LUMTITOR-879030 format. One line per 4 residues: their letters; for each residue x negated, y, z of N, C-alpha, C. Coordinates in nm, 2 decimals, padded with zeros to 4 digits, always signed. Example, Ala and Ser with C-alpha at 12.3 -4.5 7.8 and 13.67 -1.06 7.14 Angstrom:
AS = -01.32,-00.57,+00.78,-01.23,-00.45,+00.78,-01.32,-00.33,+00.78 | -01.28,-00.22,+00.71,-01.37,-00.11,+00.71,-01.29,+00.00,+00.79
END
This chain:
MNFQ = -00.11,-00.02,-02.16,-00.02,-00.02,-02.04,+00.12,-00.04,-02.09 | +00.19,-00.13,-02.03,+00.33,-00.16,-02.08,+00.43,-00.06,-02.03 | +00.55,-00.06,-02.08,+00.65,+00.03,-02.05,+00.68,+00.03,-01.90 | +00.69,-00.09,-01.84,+00.72,-00.10,-01.70,+00.62,-00.03,-01.61
TRYA = +00.49,-00.04,-01.64,+00.39,+00.02,-01.57,+00.39,+00.18,-01.59 | +00.41,+00.22,-01.71,+00.43,+00.36,-01.74,+00.54,+00.42,-01.66 | +00.66,+00.35,-01.66,+00.77,+00.40,-01.59,+00.75,+00.41,-01.44 | +00.69,+00.30,-01.38,+00.65,+00.30,-01.24,+00.56,+00.42,-01.21
AKIL = +00.47,+00.45,-01.29,+00.38,+00.57,-01.27,+00.46,+00.70,-01.27 | +00.55,+00.71,-01.36,+00.63,+00.83,-01.37,+00.71,+00.85,-01.24 | +00.78,+00.74,-01.19,+00.86,+00.74,-01.07,+00.77,+00.78,-00.95 | +00.65,+00.72,-00.94,+00.56,+00.75,-00.83,+00.52,+00.90,-00.83
RLGG = +00.49,+00.95,-00.95,+00.44,+01.09,-00.97,+00.55,+01.18,-00.93 | +00.68,+01.14,-00.95,+00.79,+01.23,-00.91,+00.83,+01.21,-00.76 | +00.75,+01.13,-00.69,+00.77,+01.12,-00.54,+00.86,+01.00,-00.50 | +00.88,+00.91,-00.60,+00.96,+00.79,-00.57,+00.89,+00.68,-00.49
VISN = +00.97,+00.59,-00.45,+00.92,+00.46,-00.39,+00.96,+00.35,-00.47 | +00.87,+00.26,-00.50,+00.90,+00.14,-00.59,+00.87,+00.02,-00.50 | +00.92,-00.09,-00.55,+00.89,-00.22,-00.50,+00.82,-00.30,-00.61 | +00.71,-00.36,-00.58,+00.63,-00.43,-00.68,+00.54,-00.54,-00.62
PTDT = +00.50,-00.64,-00.70,+00.41,-00.74,-00.65,+00.27,-00.68,-00.62 | +00.21,-00.72,-00.52,+00.07,-00.67,-00.49,-00.02,-00.79,-00.49 | -00.14,-00.78,-00.44,-00.23,-00.89,-00.44,-00.20,-00.98,-00.32 | -00.10,-00.94,-00.24,-00.06,-01.03,-00.13,+00.09,-01.06,-00.14
VQGL = +00.18,-00.98,-00.08,+00.32,-01.00,-00.08,+00.39,-00.89,-00.17 | +00.52,-00.91,-00.19,+00.60,-00.80,-00.25,+00.59,-00.68,-00.16 | +00.56,-00.57,-00.22,+00.54,-00.45,-00.14,+00.63,-00.33,-00.18 | +00.63,-00.23,-00.10,+00.68,-00.10,-00.13,+00.56,-00.01,-00.15
TCLP = +00.57,+00.07,-00.25,+00.46,+00.15,-00.29,+00.50,+00.30,-00.32 | +00.41,+00.39,-00.28,+00.43,+00.53,-00.31,+00.30,+00.60,-00.32 | +00.30,+00.72,-00.36,+00.18,+00.81,-00.36,+00.17,+00.87,-00.22 | +00.05,+00.92,-00.19,+00.04,+00.98,-00.05,+00.10,+01.13,-00.05
YEKS = +00.22,+01.14,-00.08,+00.30,+01.26,-00.07,+00.38,+01.25,+00.06 | +00.39,+01.35,+00.14,+00.46,+01.35,+00.26,+00.61,+01.30,+00.25 | +00.68,+01.35,+00.15,+00.82,+01.31,+00.13,+00.83,+01.16,+00.09 | +00.74,+01.12,+00.01,+00.74,+00.98,-00.04,+00.71,+00.89,+00.08
MQKM = +00.61,+00.92,+00.16,+00.58,+00.84,+00.28,+00.70,+00.84,+00.38 | +00.76,+00.95,+00.40,+00.88,+00.96,+00.49,+00.99,+00.87,+00.43 | +01.01,+00.87,+00.30,+01.11,+00.78,+00.24,+01.08,+00.64,+00.26 | +00.95,+00.60,+00.24,+00.91,+00.46,+00.26,+00.94,+00.42,+00.40
LWLK = +00.90,+00.50,+00.50,+00.92,+00.46,+00.64,+01.06,+00.45,+00.67 | +01.14,+00.54,+00.62,+01.29,+00.54,+00.64,+01.35,+00.41,+00.58 | +01.31,+00.37,+00.46,+01.36,+00.25,+00.39,+01.33,+00.13,+00.48 | +01.21,+00.12,+00.53,+01.17,+00.01,+00.61,+01.22,+00.01,+00.76
RRSP = +01.27,+00.13,+00.80,+01.31,+00.15,+00.94,+01.19,+00.13,+01.03 | +01.07,+00.19,+00.98,+00.94,+00.17,+01.04,+00.90,+00.30,+01.11 | +00.85,+00.28,+01.23,+00.80,+00.39,+01.31,+00.68,+00.45,+01.24 | +00.67,+00.59,+01.23,+00.55,+00.65,+01.18,+00.43,+00.62,+01.26
AKGL = +00.45,+00.58,+01.38,+00.33,+00.54,+01.47,+00.25,+00.43,+01.41 | +00.31,+00.34,+01.33,+00.24,+00.22,+01.28,+00.14,+00.25,+01.16 | +00.17,+00.35,+01.08,+00.08,+00.38,+00.97,+00.11,+00.29,+00.85 | +00.04,+00.31,+00.74,+00.06,+00.24,+00.61,-00.08,+00.20,+00.56
ILLA = -00.08,+00.12,+00.46,-00.21,+00.07,+00.40,-00.23,+00.15,+00.27 | -00.36,+00.19,+00.25,-00.40,+00.25,+00.12,-00.45,+00.14,+00.03 | -00.40,+00.12,-00.09,-00.45,+00.02,-00.19,-00.52,+00.10,-00.30 | -00.63,+00.05,-00.34,-00.70,+00.12,-00.45,-00.78,+00.01,-00.53
SDVN = -00.80,+00.05,-00.66,-00.87,-00.04,-00.75,-01.02,+00.00,-00.75 | -01.05,+00.11,-00.69,-01.19,+00.16,-00.68,-01.21,+00.24,-00.55 | -01.33,+00.22,-00.49,-01.35,+00.29,-00.36,-01.35,+00.44,-00.37 | -01.37,+00.49,-00.49,-01.37,+00.64,-00.51,-01.23,+00.70,-00.48
FLYP = -01.12,+00.62,-00.49,-00.99,+00.67,-00.46,-00.97,+00.68,-00.31 | -01.06,+00.61,-00.23,-01.04,+00.60,-00.08,-01.12,+00.71,-00.01 | -01.22,+00.77,-00.07,-01.31,+00.86,+00.00,-01.24,+00.97,+00.07 | -01.13,+01.03,+00.02,-01.07,+01.14,+00.09,-01.01,+01.11,+00.23
YVED = -00.99,+00.98,+00.25,-00.91,+00.93,+00.36,-01.00,+00.88,+00.48 | -01.13,+00.86,+00.45,-01.22,+00.81,+00.56,-01.32,+00.91,+00.60 | -01.36,+00.90,+00.73,-01.46,+00.99,+00.78,-01.60,+00.96,+00.73 | -01.64,+00.83,+00.73,-01.77,+00.79,+00.69,-01.77,+00.71,+00.56
ASLL = -01.78,+00.78,+00.45,-01.77,+00.71,+00.32,-01.88,+00.60,+00.30 | -01.99,+00.61,+00.38,-02.09,+00.50,+00.36,-02.03,+00.37,+00.40 | -01.93,+00.36,+00.49,-01.87,+00.23,+00.52,-01.79,+00.17,+00.41 | -01.76,+00.25,+00.31,-01.68,+00.20,+00.19,-01.78,+00.12,+00.10
VPIK = -01.91,+00.16,+00.10,-02.00,+00.10,+00.00,-02.00,-00.05,+00.01 | -02.01,-00.11,+00.13,-02.02,-00.26,+00.13,-01.88,-00.33,+00.11 | -01.78,-00.25,+00.10,-01.64,-00.31,+00.08,-01.63,-00.36,-00.06 | -01.61,-00.48,-00.08,-01.60,-00.54,-00.21,-01.47,-00.62,-00.22
LQKQ = -01.43,-00.66,-00.34,-01.32,-00.75,-00.35,-01.35,-00.88,-00.29 | -01.26,-00.94,-00.21,-01.28,-01.07,-00.15,-01.19,-01.17,-00.22 | -01.22,-01.30,-00.20,-01.14,-01.40,-00.25,-01.00,-01.39,-00.19 | -01.00,-01.38,-00.06,-00.88,-01.36,+00.02,-00.86,-01.20,+00.03
PTTY = -00.75,-01.15,-00.01,-00.73,-01.00,+00.01,-00.76,-00.96,+00.15 | -00.84,-00.86,+00.17,-00.88,-00.81,+00.30,-00.86,-00.66,+00.32 | -00.79,-00.63,+00.42,-00.77,-00.49,+00.46,-00.87,-00.45,+00.57 | -00.94,-00.34,+00.55,-01.04,-00.29,+00.64,-00.99,-00.17,+00.71
LLKA = -01.02,-00.16,+00.84,-00.98,-00.04,+00.92,-01.11,+00.04,+00.93 | -01.10,+00.17,+00.89,-01.21,+00.26,+00.90,-01.16,+00.39,+00.97 | -01.25,+00.46,+01.03,-01.22,+00.59,+01.10,-01.16,+00.68,+00.99 | -01.05,+00.74,+01.02,-00.98,+00.83,+00.93,-01.04,+00.97,+00.92
SKNT = -01.04,+01.03,+00.81,-01.09,+01.17,+00.80,-00.99,+01.26,+00.87 | -01.03,+01.38,+00.91,-00.95,+01.47,+00.98,-00.83,+01.51,+00.90 | -00.84,+01.51,+00.77,-00.73,+01.55,+00.68,-00.63,+01.44,+00.65 | -00.65,+01.32,+00.69,-00.56,+01.21,+00.66,-00.43,+01.23,+00.74
SRLI = -00.32,+01.22,+00.67,-00.19,+01.24,+00.72,-00.16,+01.14,+00.83 | -00.09,+01.18,+00.94,-00.05,+01.09,+01.04,+00.04,+00.98,+00.99 | +00.12,+01.01,+00.88,+00.20,+00.91,+00.82,+00.12,+00.80,+00.76 | +00.00,+00.82,+00.72,-00.09,+00.72,+00.67,-00.15,+00.64,+00.78
RGDF = -00.21,+00.71,+00.88,-00.29,+00.65,+00.99,-00.20,+00.61,+01.11 | -00.08,+00.66,+01.12,+00.00,+00.63,+01.24,-00.06,+00.70,+01.36 | -00.04,+00.64,+01.47,-00.10,+00.69,+01.60,-00.24,+00.65,+01.62 | -00.31,+00.61,+01.52,-00.45,+00.56,+01.53,-00.55,+00.66,+01.47
DTVA = -00.67,+00.64,+01.51,-00.78,+00.73,+01.45,-00.84,+00.65,+01.33 | -00.78,+00.54,+01.29,-00.83,+00.47,+01.18,-00.73,+00.47,+01.06 | -00.78,+00.43,+00.95,-00.69,+00.42,+00.83,-00.72,+00.28,+00.77 | -00.61,+00.21,+00.73,-00.62,+00.08,+00.67,-00.63,+00.09,+00.52
VRLT = -00.74,+00.03,+00.46,-00.77,+00.04,+00.32,-00.79,-00.10,+00.26 | -00.75,-00.12,+00.14,-00.78,-00.25,+00.07,-00.81,-00.23,-00.08 | -00.92,-00.28,-00.12,-00.95,-00.29,-00.26,-00.87,-00.40,-00.33 | -00.82,-00.38,-00.45,-00.75,-00.49,-00.51,-00.78,-00.49,-00.66
DNAL = -00.78,-00.61,-00.72,-00.79,-00.62,-00.86,-00.66,-00.66,-00.93 | -00.55,-00.65,-00.85,-00.41,-00.67,-00.90,-00.40,-00.58,-01.02 | -00.36,-00.63,-01.14,-00.35,-00.56,-01.26,-00.26,-00.44,-01.25 | -00.14,-00.46,-01.19,-00.04,-00.35,-01.18,-00.10,-00.23,-01.09
ISAL = -00.15,-00.27,-00.98,-00.20,-00.17,-00.88,-00.32,-00.10,-00.95 | -00.41,-00.17,-01.01,-00.52,-00.11,-01.08,-00.48,-00.01,-01.19 | -00.38,-00.05,-01.27,-00.33,+00.04,-01.38,-00.27,+00.16,-01.32 | -00.19,+00.15,-01.21,-00.13,+00.26,-01.15,-00.23,+00.36,-01.09
CTKL = -00.33,+00.30,-01.02,-00.43,+00.39,-00.96,-00.50,+00.47,-01.06 | -00.54,+00.40,-01.17,-00.61,+00.47,-01.28,-00.52,+00.57,-01.35 | -00.40,+00.54,-01.38,-00.31,+00.63,-01.45,-00.28,+00.75,-01.36 | -00.27,+00.73,-01.23,-00.23,+00.84,-01.13,-00.35,+00.91,-01.07
GSAL = -00.47,+00.85,-01.08,-00.59,+00.90,-01.03,-00.59,+00.91,-00.87 | -00.53,+00.81,-00.81,-00.51,+00.81,-00.67,-00.50,+00.67,-00.61 | -00.53,+00.66,-00.48,-00.49,+00.54,-00.41,-00.34,+00.54,-00.39 | -00.29,+00.42,-00.36,-00.14,+00.41,-00.34,-00.12,+00.37,-00.20
LSSS = -00.01,+00.41,-00.14,+00.03,+00.36,-00.01,+00.12,+00.24,-00.03 | +00.10,+00.15,+00.06,+00.18,+00.02,+00.05,+00.22,-00.03,+00.18 | +00.33,-00.11,+00.18,+00.37,-00.18,+00.30,+00.46,-00.29,+00.25 | +00.47,-00.40,+00.32,+00.55,-00.51,+00.28,+00.69,-00.47,+00.25
ANIT = +00.76,-00.54,+00.16,+00.89,-00.51,+00.12,+00.99,-00.58,+00.21 | +01.01,-00.52,+00.33,+01.10,-00.57,+00.43,+01.14,-00.46,+00.52 | +01.26,-00.48,+00.58,+01.30,-00.40,+00.69,+01.21,-00.44,+00.81 | +01.16,-00.35,+00.89,+01.08,-00.39,+01.00,+01.14,-00.50,+01.09
GKPI = +01.06,-00.60,+01.11,+01.11,-00.72,+01.19,+01.19,-00.82,+01.12 | +01.21,-00.80,+00.99,+01.29,-00.90,+00.90,+01.19,-00.96,+00.81 | +01.23,-01.08,+00.75,+01.14,-01.14,+00.65,+01.11,-01.05,+00.53 | +01.00,-01.08,+00.46,+00.96,-01.00,+00.34,+01.05,-01.05,+00.23
ATSM = +01.11,-00.96,+00.15,+01.19,-00.99,+00.04,+01.11,-01.06,-00.07 | +01.16,-01.17,-00.12,+01.09,-01.25,-00.22,+01.17,-01.26,-00.35 | +01.28,-01.19,-00.36,+01.36,-01.20,-00.49,+01.43,-01.07,-00.51 | +01.48,-01.05,-00.63,+01.55,-00.92,-00.66,+01.67,-00.91,-00.58
LELN = +01.74,-01.02,-00.55,+01.86,-01.02,-00.47,+01.83,-00.97,-00.33 | +01.72,-01.03,-00.27,+01.68,-00.99,-00.13,+01.64,-00.84,-00.13 | +01.57,-00.80,-00.23,+01.54,-00.65,-00.23,+01.66,-00.57,-00.24 | +01.76,-00.60,-00.32,+01.88,-00.52,-00.33,+01.96,-00.53,-00.21
VSFK = +01.97,-00.64,-00.14,+02.04,-00.65,-00.02,+01.97,-00.57,+00.09 | +01.84,-00.59,+00.11,+01.77,-00.52,+00.21,+01.77,-00.37,+00.20 | +01.75,-00.32,+00.07,+01.73,-00.18,+00.05,+01.85,-00.11,-00.01 | +01.96,-00.18,-00.04,+02.09,-00.13,-00.08,+02.07,-00.02,-00.19
QELD = +02.00,-00.06,-00.29,+01.99,+00.03,-00.41,+01.92,+00.16,-00.38 | +01.84,+00.17,-00.27,+01.77,+00.30,-00.23,+01.63,+00.31,-00.30 | +01.58,+00.19,-00.35,+01.45,+00.20,-00.41,+01.46,+00.27,-00.55 | +01.36,+00.34,-00.59,+01.37,+00.41,-00.72,+01.34,+00.32,-00.84
FIIA = +01.27,+00.21,-00.82,+01.24,+00.12,-00.92,+01.19,-00.01,-00.86 | +01.22,-00.12,-00.92,+01.18,-00.25,-00.87,+01.11,-00.33,-00.99 | +00.99,-00.38,-00.96,+00.93,-00.47,-01.05,+00.94,-00.61,-00.98 | +01.00,-00.70,-01.05,+01.03,-00.83,-01.00,+00.92,-00.90,-00.92
PKKN = +00.96,-00.96,-00.81,+00.86,-01.03,-00.73,+00.80,-01.15,-00.81 | +00.68,-01.19,-00.77,+00.61,-01.31,-00.83,+00.62,-01.42,-00.72 | +00.63,-01.54,-00.77,+00.65,-01.65,-00.68,+00.53,-01.68,-00.59 | +00.41,-01.65,-00.64,+00.28,-01.68,-00.57,+00.24,-01.58,-00.47
NTEP = +00.32,-01.47,-00.45,+00.28,-01.37,-00.35,+00.35,-01.40,-00.22 | +00.27,-01.46,-00.13,+00.33,-01.50,+00.00,+00.25,-01.47,+00.12 | +00.12,-01.45,+00.11,+00.03,-01.44,+00.22,-00.01,-01.30,+00.25 | +00.00,-01.25,+00.37,-00.05,-01.11,+00.40,-00.21,-01.12,+00.40
SHII = -00.27,-01.00,+00.40,-00.41,-00.99,+00.39,-00.48,-01.02,+00.53 | -00.61,-01.05,+00.53,-00.68,-01.05,+00.65,-00.70,-00.90,+00.69 | -00.72,-00.87,+00.81,-00.75,-00.74,+00.86,-00.88,-00.74,+00.94 | -00.98,-00.65,+00.90,-01.11,-00.65,+00.96,-01.14,-00.51,+01.00
NAHT = -01.19,-00.49,+01.12,-01.24,-00.36,+01.16,-01.38,-00.34,+01.10 | -01.39,-00.24,+01.01,-01.51,-00.22,+00.93,-01.63,-00.18,+01.02 | -01.60,-00.12,+01.14,-01.71,-00.07,+01.22,-01.77,-00.19,+01.31 | -01.68,-00.28,+01.35,-01.73,-00.39,+01.44,-01.74,-00.52,+01.37
QERI = -01.68,-00.53,+01.25,-01.66,-00.66,+01.17,-01.57,-00.76,+01.24 | -01.50,-00.71,+01.35,-01.40,-00.80,+01.42,-01.28,-00.83,+01.33 | -01.25,-00.96,+01.31,-01.13,-01.00,+01.24,-01.01,-00.98,+01.33 | -00.91,-00.90,+01.29,-00.79,-00.88,+01.36,-00.68,-00.97,+01.32
R = -00.67,-01.00,+01.19,-00.57,-01.10,+01.15,-00.63,-01.18,+01.03
END
């Protein structure tokens, strides 16, 4: 694990919010701590009603957040990153699920996210790196302009991260996006 990844893990463990490349677009990432999630929502100017996405390298990190863990079994890595909506467990924070009774989860083989999940022993919360309603930041300059030095750590965006994930309701298999 390189220095950058170790430092990102330290910042996350301390309750920070980082920006990093994901398997889709440049994202904001934090651990599922209330203060961290509140900070992420504040940074994005995002309503808590919308919820956040849980990213994990292994389904085992997602079990605490879903009501029916058996629905996680068929979820596999897809060619196109795919976010699944599953019924949230009773203990899942409203900041994660928003005003919904579902939680958004995505398995990823992104090397950075996988390393962070393993090091921290947890799923990570993620959202696109943008102010709500504005374009997603794709450069260090855009990140600094958008978030005005409020991020705790930035891992530079990658050029190939441009497409958001598909979204599928795991209960009905309906494709939402």
